PDB file with one MODEL, atoms N, CA, C and O in Angstrom:
MODEL        1
ATOM      1  N   UNK A   1       0.829  -1.186   0.000  1.00  0.00           N
ATOM      2  CA  UNK A   1       0.000   0.000   0.000  1.00  0.00           C
ATOM      3  C   UNK A   1       0.878   1.256   0.000  1.00  0.00           C
ATOM      4  O   UNK A   1       0.575   2.238  -0.679  1.00  0.00           O
ATOM      5  N   UNK A   2       1.936   1.210   0.749  1.00  0.00           N
ATOM      6  CA  UNK A   2       2.839   2.363   0.813  1.00  0.00           C
ATOM      7  C   UNK A   2       3.526   2.582  -0.528  1.00  0.00           C
ATOM      8  O   UNK A   2       3.795   3.719  -0.914  1.00  0.00           O
ATOM      9  N   UNK A   3       3.809   1.498  -1.233  1.00  0.00           N
ATOM     10  CA  UNK A   3       4.425   1.615  -2.558  1.00  0.00           C
ATOM     11  C   UNK A   3       3.491   2.281  -3.561  1.00  0.00           C
ATOM     12  O   UNK A   3       3.930   3.072  -4.396  1.00  0.00           O
ATOM     13  N   UNK A   4       2.198   1.960  -3.476  1.00  0.00           N
ATOM     14  CA  UNK A   4       1.213   2.562  -4.385  1.00  0.00           C
ATOM     15  C   UNK A   4       1.104   4.057  -4.102  1.00  0.00           C
ATOM     16  O   UNK A   4       1.104   4.866  -5.030  1.00  0.00           O
ATOM     17  N   UNK A   5       1.012   4.421  -2.845  1.00  0.00           N
ATOM     18  CA  UNK A   5       0.899   5.836  -2.478  1.00  0.00           C
ATOM     19  C   UNK A   5       2.157   6.595  -2.882  1.00  0.00           C
ATOM     20  O   UNK A   5       2.077   7.716  -3.383  1.00  0.00           O
ATOM     21  N   UNK A   6       3.307   5.990  -2.666  1.00  0.00           N
ATOM     22  CA  UNK A   6       4.569   6.644  -3.029  1.00  0.00           C
ATOM     23  C   UNK A   6       4.668   6.835  -4.537  1.00  0.00           C
ATOM     24  O   UNK A   6       5.124   7.883  -4.995  1.00  0.00           O
ATOM     25  N   UNK A   7       4.251   5.843  -5.314  1.00  0.00           N
ATOM     26  CA  UNK A   7       4.321   5.980  -6.771  1.00  0.00           C
ATOM     27  C   UNK A   7       3.344   7.036  -7.263  1.00  0.00           C
ATOM     28  O   UNK A   7       3.649   7.775  -8.199  1.00  0.00           O
ATOM     29  N   UNK A   8       2.172   7.113  -6.640  1.00  0.00           N
ATOM     30  CA  UNK A   8       1.227   8.155  -7.027  1.00  0.00           C
ATOM     31  C   UNK A   8       1.760   9.542  -6.683  1.00  0.00           C
ATOM     32  O   UNK A   8       1.577  10.481  -7.457  1.00  0.00           O
ATOM     33  N   UNK A   9       2.410   9.682  -5.545  1.00  0.00           N
ATOM     34  CA  UNK A   9       2.992  10.968  -5.175  1.00  0.00           C
ATOM     35  C   UNK A   9       4.116  11.361  -6.121  1.00  0.00           C
ATOM     36  O   UNK A   9       4.267  12.536  -6.455  1.00  0.00           O
ATOM     37  N   UNK A  10       4.892  10.399  -6.545  1.00  0.00           N
ATOM     38  CA  UNK A  10       5.970  10.689  -7.499  1.00  0.00           C
ATOM     39  C   UNK A  10       5.387  11.157  -8.827  1.00  0.00           C
ATOM     40  O   UNK A  10       5.901  12.096  -9.434  1.00  0.00           O
ATOM     41  N   UNK A  11       4.315  10.505  -9.281  1.00  0.00           N
ATOM     42  CA  UNK A  11       3.674  10.906 -10.540  1.00  0.00           C
ATOM     43  C   UNK A  11       3.081  12.299 -10.411  1.00  0.00           C
ATOM     44  O   UNK A  11       3.220  13.121 -11.316  1.00  0.00           O
ATOM     45  N   UNK A  12       2.419  12.569  -9.289  1.00  0.00           N
ATOM     46  CA  UNK A  12       1.785  13.876  -9.099  1.00  0.00           C
ATOM     47  C   UNK A  12       2.816  14.983  -9.048  1.00  0.00           C
ATOM     48  O   UNK A  12       2.646  16.011  -9.704  1.00  0.00           O
ATOM     49  N   UNK A  13       3.869  14.802  -8.295  1.00  0.00           N
ATOM     50  CA  UNK A  13       4.833  15.874  -8.117  1.00  0.00           C
ATOM     51  C   UNK A  13       5.882  15.948  -9.218  1.00  0.00           C
ATOM     52  O   UNK A  13       6.719  16.850  -9.204  1.00  0.00           O
ATOM     53  N   UNK A  14       5.857  15.024 -10.170  1.00  0.00           N
ATOM     54  CA  UNK A  14       6.793  15.120 -11.278  1.00  0.00           C
ATOM     55  C   UNK A  14       6.320  16.155 -12.302  1.00  0.00           C
ATOM     56  O   UNK A  14       7.120  16.648 -13.097  1.00  0.00           O
ATOM     57  N   UNK A  15       5.041  16.483 -12.289  1.00  0.00           N
ATOM     58  CA  UNK A  15       4.510  17.510 -13.176  1.00  0.00           C
ATOM     59  C   UNK A  15       4.470  18.836 -12.439  1.00  0.00           C
ATOM     60  O   UNK A  15       4.406  18.876 -11.211  1.00  0.00           O
ATOM     61  N   UNK A  16       4.508  19.912 -13.195  1.00  0.00           N
ATOM     62  CA  UNK A  16       4.434  21.225 -12.568  1.00  0.00           C
ATOM     63  C   UNK A  16       2.988  21.534 -12.188  1.00  0.00           C
ATOM     64  O   UNK A  16       2.048  20.933 -12.708  1.00  0.00           O
ATOM     65  N   UNK A  17       2.838  22.465 -11.289  1.00  0.00           N
ATOM     66  CA  UNK A  17       1.507  22.834 -10.813  1.00  0.00           C
ATOM     67  C   UNK A  17       0.675  23.452 -11.932  1.00  0.00           C
ATOM     68  O   UNK A  17      -0.533  23.226 -12.001  1.00  0.00           O
ATOM     69  N   UNK A  18       1.311  24.230 -12.811  1.00  0.00           N
ATOM     70  CA  UNK A  18       0.559  24.857 -13.901  1.00  0.00           C
ATOM     71  C   UNK A  18       0.021  23.820 -14.883  1.00  0.00           C
ATOM     72  O   UNK A  18      -1.070  23.990 -15.426  1.00  0.00           O
ATOM     73  N   UNK A  19       0.772  22.755 -15.114  1.00  0.00           N
ATOM     74  CA  UNK A  19       0.307  21.704 -16.004  1.00  0.00           C
ATOM     75  C   UNK A  19      -0.901  20.984 -15.413  1.00  0.00           C
ATOM     76  O   UNK A  19      -1.863  20.702 -16.127  1.00  0.00           O
ATOM     77  N   UNK A  20      -0.860  20.690 -14.136  1.00  0.00           N
ATOM     78  CA  UNK A  20      -1.986  20.028 -13.473  1.00  0.00           C
ATOM     79  C   UNK A  20      -3.201  20.954 -13.460  1.00  0.00           C
ATOM     80  O   UNK A  20      -4.322  20.508 -13.707  1.00  0.00           O
ATOM     81  N   UNK A  21      -2.986  22.245 -13.174  1.00  0.00           N
ATOM     82  CA  UNK A  21      -4.075  23.210 -13.148  1.00  0.00           C
ATOM     83  C   UNK A  21      -4.684  23.382 -14.540  1.00  0.00           C
ATOM     84  O   UNK A  21      -5.904  23.473 -14.672  1.00  0.00           O
ATOM     85  N   UNK A  22      -3.847  23.427 -15.577  1.00  0.00           N
ATOM     86  CA  UNK A  22      -4.327  23.549 -16.952  1.00  0.00           C
ATOM     87  C   UNK A  22      -5.143  22.329 -17.354  1.00  0.00           C
ATOM     88  O   UNK A  22      -6.172  22.463 -18.017  1.00  0.00           O
ATOM     89  N   UNK A  23      -4.697  21.147 -16.962  1.00  0.00           N
ATOM     90  CA  UNK A  23      -5.443  19.930 -17.280  1.00  0.00           C
ATOM     91  C   UNK A  23      -6.802  19.930 -16.582  1.00  0.00           C
ATOM     92  O   UNK A  23      -7.800  19.509 -17.168  1.00  0.00           O
ATOM     93  N   UNK A  24      -6.847  20.394 -15.350  1.00  0.00           N
ATOM     94  CA  UNK A  24      -8.125  20.469 -14.637  1.00  0.00           C
ATOM     95  C   UNK A  24      -9.081  21.468 -15.289  1.00  0.00           C
ATOM     96  O   UNK A  24     -10.278  21.204 -15.403  1.00  0.00           O
ATOM     97  N   UNK A  25      -8.554  22.606 -15.711  1.00  0.00           N
ATOM     98  CA  UNK A  25      -9.393  23.611 -16.367  1.00  0.00           C
ATOM     99  C   UNK A  25      -9.909  23.087 -17.706  1.00  0.00           C
ATOM    100  O   UNK A  25     -11.084  23.256 -18.032  1.00  0.00           O
ATOM    101  N   UNK A  26      -9.031  22.451 -18.479  1.00  0.00           N
ATOM    102  CA  UNK A  26      -9.458  21.889 -19.772  1.00  0.00           C
ATOM    103  C   UNK A  26     -10.520  20.813 -19.586  1.00  0.00           C
ATOM    104  O   UNK A  26     -11.483  20.761 -20.351  1.00  0.00           O
ATOM    105  N   UNK A  27     -10.363  19.965 -18.595  1.00  0.00           N
ATOM    106  CA  UNK A  27     -11.372  18.942 -18.330  1.00  0.00           C
ATOM    107  C   UNK A  27     -12.687  19.562 -17.897  1.00  0.00           C
ATOM    108  O   UNK A  27     -13.755  19.077 -18.273  1.00  0.00           O
ATOM    109  N   UNK A  28     -12.624  20.629 -17.110  1.00  0.00           N
ATOM    110  CA  UNK A  28     -13.847  21.317 -16.695  1.00  0.00           C
ATOM    111  C   UNK A  28     -14.572  21.949 -17.869  1.00  0.00           C
ATOM    112  O   UNK A  28     -15.796  21.863 -17.973  1.00  0.00           O
ATOM    113  N   UNK A  29     -13.811  22.588 -18.759  1.00  0.00           N
ATOM    114  CA  UNK A  29     -14.418  23.207 -19.943  1.00  0.00           C
ATOM    115  C   UNK A  29     -15.022  22.139 -20.851  1.00  0.00           C
ATOM    116  O   UNK A  29     -16.128  22.314 -21.361  1.00  0.00           O
ATOM    117  N   UNK A  30     -14.316  21.052 -21.052  1.00  0.00           N
ATOM    118  CA  UNK A  30     -14.836  19.961 -21.869  1.00  0.00           C
ATOM    119  C   UNK A  30     -16.112  19.382 -21.271  1.00  0.00           C
ATOM    120  O   UNK A  30     -17.049  19.062 -22.002  1.00  0.00           O
ATOM    121  N   UNK A  31     -16.156  19.246 -19.956  1.00  0.00           N
ATOM    122  CA  UNK A  31     -17.346  18.733 -19.278  1.00  0.00           C
ATOM    123  C   UNK A  31     -18.537  19.664 -19.490  1.00  0.00           C
ATOM    124  O   UNK A  31     -19.649  19.201 -19.743  1.00  0.00           O
ATOM    125  N   UNK A  32     -18.310  20.970 -19.389  1.00  0.00           N
ATOM    126  CA  UNK A  32     -19.397  21.936 -19.572  1.00  0.00           C
ATOM    127  C   UNK A  32     -19.893  21.927 -21.018  1.00  0.00           C
ATOM    128  O   UNK A  32     -21.098  21.990 -21.260  1.00  0.00           O
ATOM    129  N   UNK A  33     -18.965  21.848 -21.981  1.00  0.00           N
ATOM    130  CA  UNK A  33     -19.354  21.822 -23.388  1.00  0.00           C
ATOM    131  C   UNK A  33     -20.155  20.564 -23.703  1.00  0.00           C
ATOM    132  O   UNK A  33     -21.152  20.630 -24.422  1.00  0.00           O
ATOM    133  N   UNK A  34     -19.735  19.434 -23.180  1.00  0.00           N
ATOM    134  CA  UNK A  34     -20.472  18.195 -23.434  1.00  0.00           C
ATOM    135  C   UNK A  34     -21.841  18.215 -22.770  1.00  0.00           C
ATOM    136  O   UNK A  34     -22.792  17.646 -23.306  1.00  0.00           O
ATOM    137  N   UNK A  35     -21.959  18.858 -21.619  1.00  0.00           N
ATOM    138  CA  UNK A  35     -23.281  19.019 -20.996  1.00  0.00           C
ATOM    139  C   UNK A  35     -24.197  19.870 -21.862  1.00  0.00           C
ATOM    140  O   UNK A  35     -25.383  19.567 -21.991  1.00  0.00           O
ATOM    141  N   UNK A  36     -23.666  20.927 -22.455  1.00  0.00           N
ATOM    142  CA  UNK A  36     -24.466  21.773 -23.353  1.00  0.00           C
ATOM    143  C   UNK A  36     -24.941  20.977 -24.559  1.00  0.00           C
ATOM    144  O   UNK A  36     -26.086  21.122 -24.988  1.00  0.00           O
ATOM    145  N   UNK A  37     -24.060  20.131 -25.114  1.00  0.00           N
ATOM    146  CA  UNK A  37     -24.447  19.334 -26.273  1.00  0.00           C
ATOM    147  C   UNK A  37     -25.493  18.286 -25.921  1.00  0.00           C
ATOM    148  O   UNK A  37     -26.349  17.981 -26.752  1.00  0.00           O
ATOM    149  N   UNK A  38     -25.452  17.731 -24.724  1.00  0.00           N
ATOM    150  CA  UNK A  38     -26.461  16.741 -24.363  1.00  0.00           C
ATOM    151  C   UNK A  38     -27.807  17.398 -24.098  1.00  0.00           C
ATOM    152  O   UNK A  38     -28.850  16.782 -24.318  1.00  0.00           O
ATOM    153  N   UNK A  39     -27.796  18.636 -23.631  1.00  0.00           N
ATOM    154  CA  UNK A  39     -29.055  19.335 -23.401  1.00  0.00           C
ATOM    155  C   UNK A  39     -29.668  19.859 -24.691  1.00  0.00           C
ATOM    156  O   UNK A  39     -30.890  19.946 -24.806  1.00  0.00           O
ATOM    157  N   UNK A  40     -28.829  20.207 -25.663  1.00  0.00           N
ATOM    158  CA  UNK A  40     -29.313  20.711 -26.949  1.00  0.00           C
ATOM    159  C   UNK A  40     -28.620  19.963 -28.083  1.00  0.00           C
ATOM    160  O   UNK A  40     -27.638  20.469 -28.625  1.00  0.00           O
ATOM    161  N   UNK A  41     -29.093  18.780 -28.459  1.00  0.00           N
ATOM    162  CA  UNK A  41     -28.414  18.004 -29.508  1.00  0.00           C
ATOM    163  C   UNK A  41     -28.529  18.635 -30.893  1.00  0.00           C
ATOM    164  O   UNK A  41     -27.784  18.252 -31.795  1.00  0.00           O
ATOM    165  N   UNK A  42     -29.437  19.588 -31.089  1.00  0.00           N
ATOM    166  CA  UNK A  42     -29.552  20.221 -32.403  1.00  0.00           C
ATOM    167  C   UNK A  42     -28.364  21.127 -32.714  1.00  0.00           C
ATOM    168  O   UNK A  42     -28.213  21.562 -33.856  1.00  0.00           O
ATOM    169  N   UNK A  43     -27.525  21.419 -31.736  1.00  0.00           N
ATOM    170  CA  UNK A  43     -26.341  22.240 -31.985  1.00  0.00           C
ATOM    171  C   UNK A  43     -25.324  21.506 -32.856  1.00  0.00           C
ATOM    172  O   UNK A  43     -24.508  22.148 -33.516  1.00  0.00           O
ATOM    173  N   UNK A  44     -25.359  20.194 -32.870  1.00  0.00           N
ATOM    174  CA  UNK A  44     -24.398  19.413 -33.655  1.00  0.00           C
ATOM    175  C   UNK A  44     -24.883  19.093 -35.060  1.00  0.00           C
ATOM    176  O   UNK A  44     -24.105  18.592 -35.872  1.00  0.00           O
ATOM    177  N   UNK A  45     -26.141  19.368 -35.371  1.00  0.00           N
ATOM    178  CA  UNK A  45     -26.682  19.045 -36.683  1.00  0.00           C
ATOM    179  C   UNK A  45     -26.082  19.984 -37.715  1.00  0.00           C
ATOM    180  O   UNK A  45     -26.290  21.196 -37.655  1.00  0.00           O
ATOM    181  N   UNK A  46     -25.336  19.425 -38.665  1.00  0.00           N
ATOM    182  CA  UNK A  46     -24.646  20.236 -39.650  1.00  0.00           C
ATOM    183  C   UNK A  46     -25.481  20.395 -40.909  1.00  0.00           C
ATOM    184  O   UNK A  46     -25.617  21.502 -41.430  1.00  0.00           O
ATOM    185  N   UNK A  47     -26.030  19.320 -41.391  1.00  0.00           N
ATOM    186  CA  UNK A  47     -26.799  19.367 -42.625  1.00  0.00           C
ATOM    187  C   UNK A  47     -28.029  18.492 -42.520  1.00  0.00           C
ATOM    188  O   UNK A  47     -28.422  18.050 -41.440  1.00  0.00           O
ATOM    189  N   UNK A  48     -28.615  18.260 -43.662  1.00  0.00           N
ATOM    190  CA  UNK A  48     -29.805  17.402 -43.680  1.00  0.00           C
ATOM    191  C   UNK A  48     -29.413  15.949 -43.466  1.00  0.00           C
ATOM    192  O   UNK A  48     -28.365  15.493 -43.923  1.00  0.00           O
ATOM    193  N   UNK A  49     -30.270  15.242 -42.769  1.00  0.00           N
ATOM    194  CA  UNK A  49     -30.013  13.836 -42.524  1.00  0.00           C
ATOM    195  C   UNK A  49     -30.626  12.999 -43.637  1.00  0.00           C
ATOM    196  O   UNK A  49     -30.007  12.046 -44.111  1.00  0.00           O
ATOM    197  N   UNK A  50     -31.833  13.347 -44.054  1.00  0.00           N
ATOM    198  CA  UNK A  50     -32.545  12.596 -45.076  1.00  0.00           C
ATOM    199  C   UNK A  50     -32.682  13.451 -46.335  1.00  0.00           C
ATOM    200  O   UNK A  50     -32.725  14.678 -46.248  1.00  0.00           O
ATOM    201  N   UNK A  51     -32.750  12.811 -47.505  1.00  0.00           N
ATOM    202  CA  UNK A  51     -32.959  13.576 -48.738  1.00  0.00           C
ATOM    203  C   UNK A  51     -34.379  14.129 -48.813  1.00  0.00           C
ATOM    204  O   UNK A  51     -35.270  13.690 -48.085  1.00  0.00           O
ATOM    205  N   UNK A  52     -34.575  15.099 -49.705  1.00  0.00           N
ATOM    206  CA  UNK A  52     -35.911  15.693 -49.849  1.00  0.00           C
ATOM    207  C   UNK A  52     -36.912  14.698 -50.414  1.00  0.00           C
ATOM    208  O   UNK A  52     -38.064  14.657 -49.983  1.00  0.00           O
ATOM    209  N   UNK A  53     -36.483  13.910 -51.361  1.00  0.00           N
ATOM    210  CA  UNK A  53     -37.384  12.939 -51.988  1.00  0.00           C
ATOM    211  C   UNK A  53     -36.675  11.593 -52.092  1.00  0.00           C
ATOM    212  O   UNK A  53     -35.467  11.522 -52.320  1.00  0.00           O
ATOM    213  N   UNK A  54     -37.446  10.546 -51.922  1.00  0.00           N
ATOM    214  CA  UNK A  54     -36.913   9.198 -52.062  1.00  0.00           C
ATOM    215  C   UNK A  54     -37.518   8.599 -53.329  1.00  0.00           C
ATOM    216  O   UNK A  54     -38.731   8.652 -53.531  1.00  0.00           O
ATOM    217  N   UNK A  55     -36.671   8.033 -54.173  1.00  0.00           N
ATOM    218  CA  UNK A  55     -37.119   7.524 -55.452  1.00  0.00           C
ATOM    219  C   UNK A  55     -36.660   6.080 -55.625  1.00  0.00           C
ATOM    220  O   UNK A  55     -35.632   5.664 -55.091  1.00  0.00           O
ATOM    221  N   UNK A  56     -37.454   5.329 -56.387  1.00  0.00           N
ATOM    222  CA  UNK A  56     -37.096   3.955 -56.723  1.00  0.00           C
ATOM    223  C   UNK A  56     -36.462   3.872 -58.107  1.00  0.00           C
ATOM    224  O   UNK A  56     -36.277   2.776 -58.636  1.00  0.00           O
ATOM    225  N   UNK A  57     -36.135   4.991 -58.687  1.00  0.00           N
ATOM    226  CA  UNK A  57     -35.557   5.029 -60.018  1.00  0.00           C
ATOM    227  C   UNK A  57     -34.175   4.376 -59.997  1.00  0.00           C
ATOM    228  O   UNK A  57     -33.404   4.545 -59.053  1.00  0.00           O
ATOM    229  N   UNK A  58     -33.882   3.626 -61.062  1.00  0.00           N
ATOM    230  CA  UNK A  58     -32.577   2.988 -61.171  1.00  0.00           C
ATOM    231  C   UNK A  58     -31.495   4.052 -61.327  1.00  0.00           C
ATOM    232  O   UNK A  58     -31.659   5.011 -62.081  1.00  0.00           O
ATOM    233  N   UNK A  59     -30.414   3.877 -60.622  1.00  0.00           N
ATOM    234  CA  UNK A  59     -29.329   4.854 -60.695  1.00  0.00           C
ATOM    235  C   UNK A  59     -28.136   4.330 -61.480  1.00  0.00           C
ATOM    236  O   UNK A  59     -27.071   4.947 -61.467  1.00  0.00           O
ATOM    237  N   UNK A  60     -28.296   3.212 -62.157  1.00  0.00           N
ATOM    238  CA  UNK A  60     -27.217   2.637 -62.932  1.00  0.00           C
ATOM    239  C   UNK A  60     -27.050   3.406 -64.232  1.00  0.00           C
ATOM    240  O   UNK A  60     -28.011   3.531 -64.992  1.00  0.00           O
ATOM    241  N   UNK A  61     -25.863   3.924 -64.510  1.00  0.00           N
ATOM    242  CA  UNK A  61     -25.615   4.705 -65.718  1.00  0.00           C
ATOM    243  C   UNK A  61     -25.135   3.860 -66.892  1.00  0.00           C
ATOM    244  O   UNK A  61     -24.899   4.392 -67.976  1.00  0.00           O
ATOM    245  N   UNK A  62     -24.989   2.561 -66.696  1.00  0.00           N
ATOM    246  CA  UNK A  62     -24.528   1.691 -67.776  1.00  0.00           C
ATOM    247  C   UNK A  62     -25.686   1.367 -68.717  1.00  0.00           C
ATOM    248  O   UNK A  62     -26.794   1.076 -68.266  1.00  0.00           O
ATOM    249  N   UNK A  63     -25.428   1.418 -70.032  1.00  0.00           N
ATOM    250  CA  UNK A  63     -26.480   1.216 -71.029  1.00  0.00           C
ATOM    251  C   UNK A  63     -26.978  -0.220 -71.052  1.00  0.00           C
ATOM    252  O   UNK A  63     -28.173  -0.442 -71.248  1.00  0.00           O
ATOM    253  N   UNK A  64     -26.110  -1.197 -70.860  1.00  0.00           N
ATOM    254  CA  UNK A  64     -26.516  -2.601 -70.986  1.00  0.00           C
ATOM    255  C   UNK A  64     -27.410  -3.049 -69.839  1.00  0.00           C
ATOM    256  O   UNK A  64     -28.021  -4.113 -69.940  1.00  0.00           O
ATOM    257  N   UNK A  65     -27.514  -2.308 -68.783  1.00  0.00           N
ATOM    258  CA  UNK A  65     -28.355  -2.723 -67.666  1.00  0.00           C
ATOM    259  C   UNK A  65     -29.835  -2.556 -67.991  1.00  0.00           C
ATOM    260  O   UNK A  65     -30.674  -3.238 -67.402  1.00  0.00           O
ATOM    261  N   UNK A  66     -30.174  -1.644 -68.936  1.00  0.00           N
ATOM    262  CA  UNK A  66     -31.565  -1.427 -69.291  1.00  0.00           C
ATOM    263  C   UNK A  66     -32.049  -2.380 -70.369  1.00  0.00           C
ATOM    264  O   UNK A  66     -33.256  -2.546 -70.544  1.00  0.00           O
ATOM    265  N   UNK A  67     -31.138  -3.006 -71.093  1.00  0.00           N
ATOM    266  CA  UNK A  67     -31.537  -3.908 -72.171  1.00  0.00           C
ATOM    267  C   UNK A  67     -31.914  -5.274 -71.610  1.00  0.00           C
ATOM    268  O   UNK A  67     -31.332  -5.721 -70.622  1.00  0.00           O
ATOM    269  N   UNK A  68     -32.896  -5.947 -72.241  1.00  0.00           N
ATOM    270  CA  UNK A  68     -33.306  -7.284 -71.753  1.00  0.00           C
ATOM    271  C   UNK A  68     -32.339  -8.378 -72.039  1.00  0.00           C
ATOM    272  O   UNK A  68     -32.584  -9.529 -71.676  1.00  0.00           O
TER     273      UNK A  68
ENDMDL
END
């Protein structure tokens, strides 16, 4: 148990305080942005999902496909 705590302390104190603080701020901002997106999913909609009209017309441009 003491080895685990010591290794965690070494990892924590090997980074500078500004790096740890910056990571915490970035995680907080990311959390807030993701909360906004979950509350309003229409913010992520870029374009249309479905076409205006759906057709059963053949889309094959090869000439031999139409011949019997």
